[in-house]
VOKE-500668 format. One line per 10 residues: their letters; for each residue x, y, z of N, C-alpha, C, CB. Coordinates in nm, 3 decimals. Glycine has a CB too. Layout:
BEGIN
a = X Y Z X Y Z X Y Z X Y Z | ...
% end
This chain:
BEGIN
mkyvnyagav = 14.110 1.670 -3.750 14.210 1.713 -3.844 14.338 1.746 -3.766 14.161 1.836 -3.927 | 14.450 1.722 -3.834 14.580 1.754 -3.775 14.671 1.809 -3.884 14.643 1.629 -3.708 | 14.770 1.887 -3.838 14.878 1.928 -3.927 14.995 1.834 -3.905 14.919 2.076 -3.901 | 15.053 1.787 -4.014 15.181 1.717 -4.008 15.285 1.824 -4.036 15.189 1.595 -4.112 | 15.364 1.858 -3.935 15.471 1.956 -3.952 15.594 1.881 -3.999 15.500 2.035 -3.820 | 15.640 1.916 -4.117 15.746 1.841 -4.183 15.871 1.927 -4.196 15.700 1.792 -4.321 | 15.981 1.879 -4.140 16.113 1.943 -4.152 16.112 2.087 -4.103 16.160 1.938 -4.296 | 16.020 2.121 -4.016 16.015 2.256 -3.960 15.974 2.364 -4.058 16.146 2.290 -3.904 | 15.935 2.325 -4.180 15.906 2.426 -4.281 15.771 2.410 -4.349 16.013 2.423 -4.384 | 15.714 2.291 -4.347 15.591 2.264 -4.421 15.485 2.209 -4.326 15.617 2.164 -4.537
rvltgdavad = 15.363 2.262 -4.338 15.250 2.209 -4.261 15.151 2.147 -4.359 15.181 2.320 -4.174 | 15.122 2.019 -4.337 15.031 1.946 -4.424 14.905 1.915 -4.345 15.097 1.814 -4.479 | 14.789 1.959 -4.394 14.662 1.936 -4.327 14.603 1.804 -4.373 14.563 2.052 -4.355 | 14.572 1.718 -4.276 14.514 1.587 -4.309 14.427 1.539 -4.194 14.625 1.484 -4.341 | 14.365 1.425 -4.212 14.279 1.368 -4.109 14.360 1.311 -3.993 14.192 1.260 -4.168 | 14.294 1.295 -3.879 14.361 1.244 -3.759 14.425 1.108 -3.782 14.262 1.234 -3.645 | 14.351 1.014 -3.839 14.403 0.878 -3.858 14.521 0.877 -3.954 14.292 0.785 -3.910 | 14.515 0.958 -4.059 14.625 0.966 -4.155 14.749 1.024 -4.088 14.585 1.052 -4.278 | 14.732 1.133 -4.014 14.846 1.195 -3.945 14.908 1.098 -3.845 14.802 1.323 -3.873 | 14.825 1.028 -3.771 14.876 0.930 -3.673 14.953 0.818 -3.742 14.760 0.872 -3.590
aviryaaalh = 14.905 0.773 -3.858 14.974 0.668 -3.932 15.109 0.717 -3.983 14.888 0.619 -4.050 | 15.115 0.842 -4.028 15.241 0.900 -4.077 15.344 0.905 -3.964 15.219 1.041 -4.135 | 15.304 0.952 -3.846 15.400 0.965 -3.736 15.445 0.828 -3.686 15.337 1.046 -3.620 | 15.355 0.730 -3.683 15.395 0.594 -3.643 15.494 0.535 -3.742 15.270 0.502 -3.632 | 15.469 0.555 -3.871 15.559 0.503 -3.973 15.694 0.575 -3.967 15.497 0.517 -4.114 | 15.692 0.707 -3.948 15.817 0.783 -3.936 15.899 0.733 -3.817 15.788 0.934 -3.921 | 15.833 0.704 -3.706 15.903 0.652 -3.587 15.963 0.515 -3.615 15.807 0.645 -3.467 | 15.888 0.429 -3.684 15.940 0.295 -3.717 16.061 0.306 -3.810 15.830 0.209 -3.783 | 16.054 0.395 -3.909 16.167 0.414 -3.998 16.288 0.466 -3.922 16.130 0.512 -4.111 | 16.266 0.561 -3.833 16.376 0.616 -3.753 16.441 0.506 -3.669 16.325 0.729 -3.661
qsrlsdvvsv = 16.359 0.427 -3.604 16.408 0.318 -3.519 16.491 0.218 -3.599 16.290 0.247 -3.451 | 16.455 0.197 -3.724 16.522 0.099 -3.809 16.630 0.161 -3.899 16.421 0.027 -3.894 | 16.651 0.292 -3.885 16.749 0.365 -3.966 16.721 0.350 -4.116 16.891 0.315 -3.935 | 16.595 0.363 -4.152 16.552 0.352 -4.291 16.480 0.480 -4.333 16.461 0.228 -4.312 | 16.454 0.494 -4.462 16.376 0.607 -4.511 16.280 0.559 -4.619 16.468 0.719 -4.566 | 16.180 0.641 -4.649 16.081 0.606 -4.750 16.009 0.733 -4.793 15.980 0.499 -4.696 | 15.948 0.730 -4.909 15.864 0.839 -4.958 15.720 0.790 -4.953 15.905 0.884 -5.103 | 15.632 0.873 -4.896 15.490 0.838 -4.890 15.407 0.949 -4.953 15.446 0.813 -4.744 | 15.300 0.911 -5.020 15.204 1.006 -5.078 15.089 1.020 -4.980 15.154 0.959 -5.219 | 15.085 1.132 -4.911 14.989 1.154 -4.803 14.865 1.225 -4.856 15.054 1.237 -4.689
pttdefgaan = 14.745 1.169 -4.832 14.623 1.239 -4.871 14.603 1.361 -4.782 14.499 1.145 -4.863 | 14.579 1.476 -4.844 14.567 1.602 -4.771 14.442 1.677 -4.815 14.692 1.689 -4.790 | 14.418 1.786 -4.746 14.312 1.879 -4.782 14.373 2.018 -4.787 14.192 1.873 -4.680 | 14.348 2.092 -4.894 14.402 2.228 -4.900 14.313 2.324 -4.821 14.415 2.275 -5.046 | 14.350 2.451 -4.819 14.277 2.549 -4.738 14.133 2.570 -4.783 14.349 2.680 -4.740 | 14.098 2.524 -4.904 13.963 2.537 -4.955 13.883 2.407 -4.941 13.966 2.579 -5.100 | 13.945 2.304 -4.883 13.878 2.177 -4.863 13.891 2.079 -4.977 13.736 2.202 -4.837 | 13.970 2.114 -5.078 13.988 2.024 -5.192 14.089 1.915 -5.158 14.035 2.103 -5.316 | 14.059 1.793 -5.202 14.149 1.679 -5.179 14.275 1.695 -5.263 14.079 1.545 -5.212 | 14.386 1.654 -5.206 14.516 1.665 -5.271 14.606 1.557 -5.215 14.577 1.807 -5.251
tvelllapav = 14.725 1.542 -5.269 14.826 1.454 -5.210 14.958 1.528 -5.207 14.838 1.320 -5.289 | 15.036 1.496 -5.105 15.169 1.553 -5.089 15.265 1.438 -5.066 15.174 1.656 -4.971 | 15.377 1.440 -5.136 15.478 1.337 -5.114 15.577 1.385 -5.009 15.552 1.301 -5.246 | 15.600 1.301 -4.909 15.692 1.333 -4.801 15.801 1.228 -4.794 15.618 1.344 -4.666 | 15.925 1.274 -4.778 16.036 1.185 -4.750 16.042 1.167 -4.600 16.172 1.240 -4.808 | 16.024 1.046 -4.553 16.036 1.017 -4.411 16.171 0.951 -4.390 15.918 0.925 -4.360 | 16.255 1.014 -4.308 16.391 0.966 -4.286 16.433 1.003 -4.145 16.491 1.025 -4.391 | 16.531 0.930 -4.088 16.574 0.958 -3.951 16.616 1.103 -3.926 16.687 0.868 -3.915 | 16.674 1.169 -4.025 16.723 1.306 -4.004 16.618 1.413 -4.032 16.842 1.330 -4.093 | 16.496 1.374 -4.066 16.390 1.470 -4.098 16.289 1.473 -3.985 16.321 1.433 -4.233
avalepapdd = 16.272 1.591 -3.926 16.178 1.607 -3.814 16.034 1.607 -3.865 16.208 1.737 -3.736 | 15.950 1.529 -3.797 15.807 1.524 -3.826 15.734 1.537 -3.693 15.766 1.391 -3.902 | 15.636 1.627 -3.688 15.558 1.647 -3.566 15.412 1.668 -3.605 15.611 1.768 -3.482 | 15.322 1.642 -3.510 15.179 1.662 -3.533 15.129 1.773 -3.443 15.100 1.532 -3.508 | 15.031 1.849 -3.493 14.963 1.947 -3.410 14.815 1.950 -3.448 15.027 2.089 -3.425 | 14.730 1.979 -3.352 14.587 1.982 -3.381 14.554 2.091 -3.484 14.506 2.006 -3.252 | 14.451 2.065 -3.563 14.401 2.162 -3.660 14.251 2.171 -3.642 14.439 2.120 -3.808 | 14.191 2.280 -3.688 14.045 2.290 -3.678 13.978 2.172 -3.749 13.995 2.424 -3.737 | 13.874 2.118 -3.688 13.802 2.007 -3.751 13.735 2.053 -3.879 13.697 1.948 -3.654 | 13.725 1.962 -3.972 13.668 1.992 -4.103 13.587 1.872 -4.147 13.779 2.028 -4.207
dlepeggafl = 13.468 1.895 -4.199 13.385 1.786 -4.248 13.442 1.724 -4.375 13.244 1.835 -4.273 | 13.534 1.792 -4.440 13.590 1.745 -4.566 13.722 1.672 -4.544 13.610 1.861 -4.662 | 13.728 1.593 -4.438 13.849 1.517 -4.408 13.881 1.423 -4.523 13.833 1.438 -4.275 | 14.010 1.417 -4.565 14.044 1.333 -4.680 14.019 1.185 -4.654 14.188 1.354 -4.718 | 13.984 1.114 -4.761 13.968 0.969 -4.752 14.104 0.907 -4.729 13.901 0.912 -4.881 | 14.110 0.810 -4.642 14.240 0.753 -4.613 14.242 0.603 -4.599 14.292 0.812 -4.490 | 14.135 0.533 -4.634 14.129 0.388 -4.613 14.244 0.312 -4.674 14.001 0.336 -4.668 | 14.269 0.331 -4.803 14.379 0.260 -4.870 14.513 0.306 -4.816 14.373 0.282 -5.022 | 14.526 0.436 -4.789 14.651 0.489 -4.734 14.680 0.428 -4.598 14.645 0.642 -4.723 | 14.578 0.420 -4.513 14.597 0.364 -4.378 14.639 0.218 -4.384 14.469 0.379 -4.296
aemrrrteav = 14.578 0.141 -4.472 14.615 0.000 -4.487 14.760 -0.013 -4.534 14.520 -0.072 -4.585 | 14.799 0.072 -4.628 14.937 0.069 -4.679 15.036 0.111 -4.570 14.951 0.161 -4.801 | 15.002 0.212 -4.490 15.092 0.255 -4.382 15.106 0.145 -4.277 15.039 0.384 -4.317 | 14.997 0.076 -4.246 15.005 -0.037 -4.151 15.098 -0.145 -4.205 14.865 -0.096 -4.125 | 15.082 -0.178 -4.333 15.166 -0.281 -4.395 15.313 -0.240 -4.392 15.121 -0.308 -4.539 | 15.342 -0.116 -4.431 15.481 -0.069 -4.434 15.540 -0.063 -4.294 15.489 0.069 -4.501 | 15.463 -0.015 -4.198 15.513 -0.004 -4.060 15.547 -0.142 -4.006 15.409 0.065 -3.969 | 15.459 -0.238 -4.026 15.485 -0.374 -3.978 15.609 -0.433 -4.046 15.363 -0.465 -4.005 | 15.627 -0.407 -4.175 15.744 -0.458 -4.247 15.873 -0.397 -4.194 15.731 -0.430 -4.397 | 15.871 -0.267 -4.168 15.990 -0.199 -4.116 16.024 -0.250 -3.977 15.970 -0.047 -4.113
lavdasrfpt = 15.923 -0.266 -3.893 15.948 -0.312 -3.756 15.995 -0.456 -3.752 15.823 -0.296 -3.672 | 15.970 -0.532 -3.858 16.015 -0.671 -3.864 16.164 -0.681 -3.899 15.933 -0.748 -3.966 | 16.223 -0.571 -3.947 16.365 -0.569 -3.983 16.448 -0.546 -3.858 16.394 -0.460 -4.090 | 16.550 -0.628 -3.839 16.641 -0.611 -3.726 16.754 -0.518 -3.772 16.698 -0.749 -3.676 | 16.742 -0.389 -3.743 16.839 -0.289 -3.789 16.978 -0.312 -3.732 16.793 -0.151 -3.752 | 16.990 -0.381 -3.621 17.122 -0.403 -3.560 17.208 -0.496 -3.645 17.106 -0.461 -3.420 | 17.148 -0.566 -3.741 17.226 -0.656 -3.827 17.299 -0.581 -3.936 17.135 -0.760 -3.888 | 17.269 -0.453 -3.956 17.329 -0.376 -4.063 17.432 -0.280 -4.007 17.222 -0.299 -4.142 | 17.548 -0.264 -4.075 17.648 -0.169 -4.027 17.595 -0.026 -4.038 17.779 -0.183 -4.106 | 17.638 0.059 -3.946 17.592 0.199 -3.947 17.675 0.285 -4.039 17.596 0.257 -3.807
dlgr = 17.784 0.233 -4.094 17.873 0.314 -4.178 17.867 0.273 -4.325 18.015 0.304 -4.128 | 17.751 0.232 -4.372 17.737 0.193 -4.513 17.774 0.309 -4.604 17.594 0.146 -4.541 | 17.855 0.282 -4.704 17.889 0.384 -4.802 17.995 0.481 -4.758 17.769 0.459 -4.838 | 18.057 0.460 -4.645 18.160 0.554 -4.599 18.296 0.496 -4.616 18.139 0.592 -4.453
% end
C-alpha cells in the first residue's frame, strides 16, 4: 500500500501498482505539458473500496510514500490497463510541436 500525496494537502491510500501507475502518468503529463483527470481506486481508513478523482497537471505536485500493508488492497486491473494506455498515448505526443504560450 502507498499514499499518493496530492498537492501537498491530500493523502490518498491505494495499492502499490495503482500508486506507481499514477506517478508514471503524472510524470508523462508533466513532460508533455498536458493535464488529465483520473478516477483512482482507493481504500478508506476502514478498508472500504472507494474512488477519488485527481487532476494531474504540470503545476500540481504528486508524491508517493509507503503506507502500512493491508489485505484489502483495492482492485486495480482495469485502472492499470487504462493508465498504461493513457501514459503511452501522452508519451507519443511531441510536446515541442506546440507553442508554450497558448491562450496568452
